[in-house]
Residue frames as qw, qx, qy, qz and C-alpha x, y, z in Angstrom:
[[0.443, 0.171, -0.879, 0.039, -97.15, 66.57, -11.29],
 [0.741, -0.487, -0.272, -0.374, -99.42, 64.54, -9.08],
 [0.205, -0.575, 0.673, -0.419, -98.22, 64.10, -5.52],
 [0.552, 0.017, -0.826, -0.112, -98.01, 60.30, -5.03],
 [0.056, -0.058, -0.771, 0.632, -98.83, 60.78, -1.36],
 [0.467, 0.125, 0.123, -0.867, -102.22, 62.19, -2.30],
 [0.633, 0.111, -0.611, -0.461, -103.08, 58.95, -4.10],
 [0.129, 0.106, -0.927, 0.337, -102.90, 56.91, -0.91],
 [0.434, 0.147, 0.496, -0.738, -106.51, 57.69, -0.13],
 [0.638, 0.248, -0.425, -0.592, -107.67, 55.99, -3.33],
 [0.858, -0.175, 0.393, -0.279, -109.02, 52.48, -2.88],
 [0.924, 0.377, 0.009, 0.064, -107.09, 51.12, -5.83],
 [0.778, 0.221, -0.095, 0.580, -103.60, 52.06, -6.95],
 [0.450, -0.704, -0.172, 0.522, -101.30, 54.53, -5.29],
 [0.180, -0.475, 0.315, 0.802, -99.90, 56.36, -8.32],
 [0.595, 0.596, -0.021, -0.539, -101.16, 57.51, -11.70],
 [0.282, 0.490, -0.781, -0.265, -98.52, 55.33, -13.38],
 [0.165, -0.009, 0.968, -0.191, -99.78, 52.32, -11.49],
 [0.530, 0.448, 0.435, -0.574, -103.35, 53.27, -12.33],
 [0.512, 0.579, -0.397, -0.495, -102.42, 53.18, -16.01],
 [0.127, 0.289, -0.947, -0.065, -100.91, 49.74, -15.65],
 [0.342, 0.201, 0.817, -0.418, -104.04, 48.51, -13.90],
 [0.560, 0.542, 0.098, -0.619, -106.23, 49.94, -16.64],
 [0.527, 0.537, -0.565, -0.339, -104.23, 48.05, -19.24],
 [0.967, -0.085, -0.153, -0.183, -104.44, 44.77, -17.38],
 [0.562, 0.481, -0.560, 0.373, -100.89, 44.77, -16.05],
 [0.499, -0.628, 0.350, -0.484, -101.72, 44.65, -12.34],
 [0.986, -0.136, 0.070, -0.065, -101.48, 40.86, -12.28],
 [0.793, 0.389, -0.196, 0.426, -98.03, 40.94, -13.87],
 [0.024, 0.731, -0.337, 0.593, -96.90, 43.73, -11.56],
 [0.726, -0.519, 0.283, -0.352, -97.83, 41.64, -8.52],
 [0.987, 0.065, -0.001, 0.148, -96.05, 38.56, -9.90],
 [0.533, 0.599, -0.265, 0.536, -92.93, 40.64, -10.56],
 [0.287, -0.701, 0.350, -0.552, -93.08, 42.08, -7.05],
 [0.915, -0.319, 0.167, -0.184, -93.54, 38.61, -5.58],
 [0.894, 0.284, -0.131, 0.321, -90.54, 37.25, -7.49],
 [0.247, 0.689, -0.331, 0.595, -88.37, 40.14, -6.33],
 [0.533, -0.615, 0.319, -0.486, -89.40, 39.63, -2.70],
 [0.991, -0.119, 0.060, -0.007, -88.79, 35.87, -2.81],
 [0.732, 0.453, -0.217, 0.460, -85.35, 36.48, -4.27],
 [0.043, 0.683, -0.332, 0.649, -84.55, 39.10, -1.64],
 [0.451, -0.460, 0.461, -0.610, -86.11, 37.57, 1.50],
 [0.037, 0.036, -0.998, 0.037, -87.13, 33.99, 0.78],
 [0.417, -0.364, -0.631, -0.544, -90.62, 32.57, 0.46],
 [0.468, -0.431, -0.697, 0.331, -90.91, 32.10, 4.22],
 [0.180, -0.440, -0.263, 0.839, -90.82, 35.89, 4.63],
 [0.038, -0.151, -0.515, -0.843, -93.07, 36.72, 1.67],
 [0.210, 0.509, 0.678, -0.487, -96.50, 38.26, 2.20],
 [0.294, 0.640, 0.578, 0.412, -99.08, 39.52, -0.26],
 [0.153, -0.949, -0.201, 0.187, -99.18, 42.80, 1.63],
 [0.425, -0.576, 0.369, 0.593, -95.47, 43.31, 0.92],
 [0.413, 0.222, 0.673, 0.572, -96.03, 42.50, -2.75],
 [0.100, 0.858, 0.490, 0.119, -98.84, 45.06, -2.85],
 [0.262, -0.884, 0.056, 0.384, -96.59, 47.73, -1.38],
 [0.468, -0.292, 0.556, 0.621, -93.84, 46.86, -3.86],
 [0.291, 0.402, 0.699, 0.514, -96.27, 47.02, -6.80],
 [0.055, 0.042, 0.055, -0.996, -98.00, 50.15, -5.51],
 [0.453, -0.316, -0.600, -0.579, -101.48, 48.68, -5.14],
 [0.590, -0.437, 0.258, -0.628, -104.06, 48.23, -2.40],
 [0.218, -0.262, 0.921, -0.188, -103.99, 45.08, -0.29],
 [0.692, 0.310, 0.501, -0.418, -107.33, 44.08, -1.79],
 [0.454, 0.631, -0.395, -0.490, -105.96, 44.12, -5.34],
 [0.005, 0.331, -0.931, -0.156, -104.42, 40.59, -5.45],
 [0.399, 0.197, 0.846, -0.293, -107.73, 38.89, -4.78],
 [0.587, 0.601, 0.027, -0.541, -109.09, 40.15, -8.08],
 [0.543, 0.611, -0.536, -0.212, -106.46, 38.04, -9.85],
 [0.352, 0.295, -0.867, 0.192, -105.26, 35.29, -7.49],
 [0.697, -0.419, -0.562, -0.149, -106.86, 32.72, -5.21],
 [0.635, -0.769, 0.005, 0.073, -104.44, 33.41, -2.36],
 [0.198, -0.821, 0.513, 0.155, -100.76, 33.77, -1.44],
 [0.672, -0.158, 0.700, 0.180, -100.02, 30.19, -2.50],
 [0.674, 0.628, 0.375, 0.101, -101.26, 30.81, -6.04],
 [0.168, 0.955, -0.241, -0.033, -98.87, 33.74, -6.38],
 [0.400, -0.608, 0.678, 0.103, -96.00, 31.54, -5.17],
 [0.781, 0.218, 0.578, 0.089, -97.03, 28.78, -7.57],
 [0.549, 0.825, 0.094, 0.090, -96.58, 31.23, -10.42],
 [0.126, -0.868, 0.480, 0.027, -93.22, 32.33, -9.00],
 [0.665, -0.253, 0.695, 0.103, -92.18, 28.66, -8.99],
 [0.734, 0.541, 0.401, 0.089, -93.37, 28.25, -12.57],
 [0.308, 0.936, -0.158, 0.055, -91.35, 31.28, -13.64],
 [0.416, -0.691, 0.587, 0.073, -88.34, 29.91, -11.77],
 [0.742, 0.030, 0.647, 0.176, -88.39, 26.66, -13.74],
 [0.585, 0.773, 0.230, 0.091, -88.96, 28.59, -16.95],
 [0.025, 0.938, -0.346, -0.009, -85.93, 30.77, -16.22],
 [0.591, -0.446, 0.661, 0.120, -83.81, 27.74, -15.34],
 [0.761, 0.355, 0.522, 0.152, -84.75, 26.08, -18.64],
 [0.410, 0.909, 0.035, 0.059, -84.05, 29.20, -20.67],
 [0.145, -0.861, 0.486, 0.029, -80.62, 29.74, -19.13],
 [0.695, -0.233, 0.670, 0.119, -79.67, 26.06, -19.34],
 [0.726, 0.561, 0.377, 0.128, -80.60, 25.93, -23.03],
 [0.246, 0.953, -0.171, 0.052, -78.51, 29.06, -23.65],
 [0.417, -0.680, 0.598, 0.073, -75.51, 27.56, -21.83],
 [0.757, 0.060, 0.632, 0.155, -75.72, 24.35, -23.89],
 [0.591, 0.772, 0.220, 0.083, -76.19, 26.25, -27.15],
 [0.043, 0.938, -0.343, -0.015, -73.11, 28.36, -26.47],
 [0.491, -0.515, 0.698, 0.085, -70.96, 25.33, -25.58],
 [0.378, 0.322, -0.736, -0.460, -72.22, 23.22, -28.49],
 [0.841, -0.110, 0.188, -0.496, -75.09, 20.71, -28.13],
 [0.980, 0.138, -0.136, -0.035, -73.98, 17.10, -27.73],
 [0.505, 0.556, -0.496, 0.436, -70.47, 17.96, -26.58],
 [0.633, -0.314, -0.544, 0.453, -68.75, 17.29, -23.28],
 [0.156, 0.096, -0.147, 0.972, -68.34, 21.05, -22.96],
 [0.448, -0.395, -0.328, -0.732, -72.14, 21.30, -23.09],
 [0.727, -0.412, -0.548, 0.036, -72.42, 18.85, -20.19],
 [0.464, -0.134, -0.363, 0.797, -69.98, 20.93, -18.16],
 [0.078, -0.205, -0.073, -0.973, -71.87, 24.12, -19.00],
 [0.568, -0.431, -0.505, -0.487, -75.27, 22.58, -18.23],
 [0.712, -0.431, -0.509, 0.221, -74.26, 21.31, -14.80],
 [0.355, -0.046, -0.234, 0.904, -72.27, 24.40, -13.89],
 [0.236, -0.377, -0.252, -0.859, -75.34, 26.44, -14.76],
 [0.642, -0.506, -0.550, -0.173, -77.40, 24.43, -12.28],
 [0.607, -0.357, -0.394, 0.591, -74.99, 25.21, -9.45],
 [0.197, 0.061, 0.013, 0.978, -74.66, 28.85, -10.45],
 [0.366, -0.510, -0.455, -0.632, -78.45, 29.20, -10.64],
 [0.661, -0.556, -0.488, 0.122, -78.63, 28.04, -7.02],
 [0.519, -0.230, -0.213, 0.795, -75.82, 30.34, -5.88],
 [0.044, 0.215, 0.202, 0.955, -77.30, 33.36, -7.66],
 [0.533, -0.333, -0.179, -0.757, -80.88, 32.72, -6.50],
 [0.157, 0.095, -0.928, 0.325, -80.69, 30.59, -3.33],
 [0.395, 0.163, 0.533, -0.730, -84.13, 31.54, -2.01],
 [0.697, 0.339, -0.200, -0.599, -85.81, 30.72, -5.31],
 [0.462, 0.306, -0.829, -0.067, -83.82, 27.49, -5.68],
 [0.062, -0.028, 0.870, -0.489, -84.89, 26.33, -2.21],
 [0.566, 0.268, 0.303, -0.718, -88.51, 27.11, -3.01],
 [0.649, 0.390, -0.462, -0.462, -88.29, 25.21, -6.31],
 [0.621, 0.199, -0.757, 0.037, -86.78, 22.12, -4.70],
 [0.571, -0.223, -0.770, 0.173, -88.60, 21.28, -1.54],
 [0.030, 0.120, -0.442, 0.888, -89.11, 24.20, 0.79],
 [0.541, 0.126, 0.324, -0.766, -92.88, 23.92, 0.37],
 [0.217, 0.031, 0.957, 0.192, -94.07, 20.41, -0.63],
 [0.374, 0.614, 0.612, -0.330, -97.65, 21.62, -1.11],
 [0.280, 0.774, -0.166, -0.543, -96.64, 24.18, -3.70],
 [0.076, -0.402, 0.825, 0.391, -94.57, 21.59, -5.58],
 [0.303, 0.249, 0.920, 0.013, -97.69, 19.48, -6.11],
 [0.386, 0.642, 0.197, -0.632, -99.65, 22.24, -7.82],
 [0.768, 0.465, 0.423, 0.127, -100.50, 21.33, -11.43],
 [0.322, 0.940, -0.102, 0.044, -98.87, 24.50, -12.76],
 [0.271, -0.768, 0.580, 0.019, -95.61, 23.78, -10.92],
 [0.758, -0.081, 0.642, 0.077, -95.53, 20.07, -11.77],
 [0.708, 0.648, 0.267, 0.084, -96.03, 20.78, -15.47],
 [0.243, 0.927, -0.272, 0.090, -93.29, 23.41, -15.65],
 [0.466, -0.627, 0.624, -0.010, -90.90, 21.39, -13.51],
 [0.810, 0.108, 0.568, 0.092, -91.38, 18.30, -15.66],
 [0.595, 0.794, 0.074, 0.101, -90.86, 20.35, -18.81],
 [0.066, -0.886, 0.456, -0.049, -87.63, 21.72, -17.34],
 [0.622, -0.372, 0.688, 0.036, -86.38, 18.25, -16.45],
 [0.808, 0.432, 0.398, 0.036, -87.40, 16.95, -19.86],
 [0.402, 0.893, -0.193, 0.059, -85.19, 19.55, -21.51],
 [0.302, -0.712, 0.633, -0.036, -82.26, 18.49, -19.32],
 [0.778, -0.018, 0.628, 0.020, -82.76, 14.82, -20.23],
 [0.696, 0.703, 0.147, 0.031, -82.81, 15.84, -23.91],
 [0.128, 0.884, -0.448, 0.044, -79.41, 17.50, -23.51],
 [0.526, -0.430, 0.733, -0.031, -78.08, 14.32, -21.90],
 [0.818, 0.330, 0.471, -0.028, -79.57, 12.25, -24.74],
 [0.512, 0.848, -0.141, 0.008, -77.83, 14.43, -27.32],
 [0.127, -0.753, 0.643, -0.056, -74.54, 13.93, -25.51],
 [0.705, -0.163, 0.687, -0.076, -74.99, 10.16, -25.11],
 [0.793, 0.552, 0.259, -0.022, -75.76, 9.80, -28.81],
 [0.369, 0.875, -0.305, 0.067, -72.77, 11.89, -29.88],
 [0.203, -0.665, 0.702, -0.155, -70.42, 10.11, -27.46],
 [0.622, 0.158, -0.742, -0.196, -71.66, 6.64, -28.33],
 [0.189, -0.173, 0.777, -0.575, -72.95, 5.96, -24.82],
 [0.376, -0.196, -0.819, -0.386, -75.44, 3.09, -24.92],
 [0.140, -0.312, -0.771, 0.536, -76.81, 3.58, -21.42],
 [0.036, -0.787, -0.591, -0.170, -80.28, 5.10, -21.01],
 [0.219, 0.478, -0.086, 0.846, -79.78, 8.90, -20.96],
 [0.545, -0.687, -0.155, -0.454, -82.34, 9.15, -18.16],
 [0.868, -0.399, -0.175, 0.239, -80.12, 7.05, -15.88],
 [0.584, 0.190, -0.081, 0.785, -77.05, 9.11, -16.75],
 [0.102, -0.624, -0.092, -0.769, -79.03, 12.28, -16.09],
 [0.690, -0.643, -0.224, -0.244, -80.43, 11.06, -12.77],
 [0.814, -0.320, -0.174, 0.453, -77.09, 10.11, -11.23],
 [0.406, 0.297, -0.006, 0.864, -75.51, 13.34, -12.44],
 [0.293, -0.670, -0.182, -0.657, -78.41, 15.42, -11.12],
 [0.777, -0.556, -0.289, 0.058, -78.19, 13.64, -7.76],
 [0.682, -0.140, -0.118, 0.708, -74.56, 14.72, -7.42],
 [0.213, 0.364, 0.123, 0.898, -74.97, 18.24, -8.79],
 [0.431, -0.700, -0.297, -0.485, -78.09, 18.99, -6.77],
 [0.770, -0.521, -0.252, 0.270, -76.33, 17.84, -3.63],
 [0.557, 0.038, -0.023, 0.829, -73.33, 19.99, -4.45],
 [0.033, -0.543, -0.217, -0.811, -75.53, 23.03, -5.08],
 [0.599, -0.689, -0.317, -0.259, -77.51, 22.51, -1.88],
 [0.764, -0.382, -0.198, 0.481, -74.41, 22.03, 0.26],
 [0.411, 0.229, 0.057, 0.880, -72.89, 25.15, -1.26],
 [0.178, -0.588, -0.193, -0.766, -75.83, 27.50, -0.68],
 [0.714, -0.636, -0.258, -0.139, -76.46, 26.10, 2.80],
 [0.037, 0.817, -0.487, 0.307, -72.77, 26.80, 3.59],
 [0.934, -0.320, 0.137, -0.076, -72.24, 23.22, 4.78],
 [0.816, 0.375, -0.175, 0.403, -68.94, 22.94, 2.93],
 [0.047, 0.807, -0.292, 0.511, -67.59, 25.81, 5.02],
 [0.697, -0.591, 0.297, -0.276, -67.62, 23.69, 8.16],
 [0.915, -0.151, 0.355, 0.121, -65.72, 20.71, 6.75],
 [0.675, 0.151, 0.367, 0.621, -63.87, 21.95, 3.66],
 [0.024, 0.864, 0.183, -0.468, -63.67, 25.76, 3.71],
 [0.082, -0.598, 0.496, 0.624, -61.12, 25.86, 0.90],
 [0.569, 0.257, 0.767, 0.148, -63.06, 23.58, -1.43],
 [0.186, 0.311, -0.411, -0.836, -63.25, 24.64, -5.07],
 [0.615, 0.268, 0.644, -0.367, -66.75, 23.34, -5.75],
 [0.642, 0.657, -0.115, -0.377, -66.58, 24.04, -9.47],
 [0.206, 0.552, -0.803, -0.088, -63.35, 22.08, -9.79],
 [0.403, -0.048, 0.868, -0.286, -65.02, 19.24, -7.90],
 [0.696, 0.493, 0.305, -0.423, -67.88, 19.29, -10.40],
 [0.510, 0.699, -0.421, -0.272, -65.54, 19.34, -13.40],
 [0.006, 0.452, -0.890, 0.056, -63.42, 16.50, -12.00],
 [0.455, 0.062, 0.818, -0.347, -66.39, 14.30, -11.09],
 [0.646, 0.472, 0.059, -0.597, -68.56, 14.78, -14.16],
 [0.443, 0.443, -0.716, -0.307, -66.50, 12.50, -16.47],
 [0.048, -0.085, 0.967, -0.237, -66.99, 9.63, -14.00],
 [0.460, 0.334, 0.560, -0.602, -70.73, 10.19, -13.87],
 [0.590, 0.555, -0.169, -0.561, -71.01, 10.23, -17.65],
 [0.033, -0.366, 0.907, 0.208, -69.19, 6.93, -18.19],
 [0.694, 0.035, -0.484, -0.532, -71.18, 4.33, -20.11],
 [0.814, -0.184, -0.545, -0.076, -72.61, 1.69, -17.82],
 [0.104, 0.467, -0.585, 0.654, -71.13, 3.20, -14.67],
 [0.642, -0.328, 0.271, -0.638, -74.13, 2.28, -12.55],
 [0.978, 0.013, -0.123, -0.168, -74.16, -1.40, -13.53],
 [0.633, 0.437, -0.505, 0.391, -70.38, -1.55, -13.30],
 [0.168, -0.515, 0.510, -0.668, -70.49, -0.25, -9.74],
 [0.850, -0.223, 0.178, -0.443, -72.87, -3.03, -8.79]]
């Protein structure tokens, strides 16, 4: 068996297994995977390409064969984050039954749980780095993700006979749920309402947010 320590003198990869991945074109994916893991563990503010290289078992020069810079790697991490959010949200709605109130509960609970499970990724996806959010790749995936959410709201509005524009229903619900998720992961509730059941708050509030014409009625 090859001693992995002996491979450190090589200019490329540090192990034979890694060398095989590089030969087959998987180095790029290995670096993206390492970057995602590090963002999840430490947050984007503590992410470096050098750390990703060590995690993937490659030289520090390797990323520049595949990526423009650190920001491009993080743009792809953001894209994958929105893709994962969409996939999990669709699965939650499918399990609850598209167009049902149960689906709306599941969809919005998923949003909060996504934030709780992956707070560093969630913060990166929603504002930690405004420059990254404006990248074409990120904008496209983020808009696709939001479009899927609006579609789920449209299915519900149609089934429930709600005449209001589904986009408006979605926007006011998202405003509440995003705020709830952010307050939860930032531990702001702990200071003012340490015993708060945030999921019960979501479940109790959602029917009000979904009411037909709520926004115009409030005015």
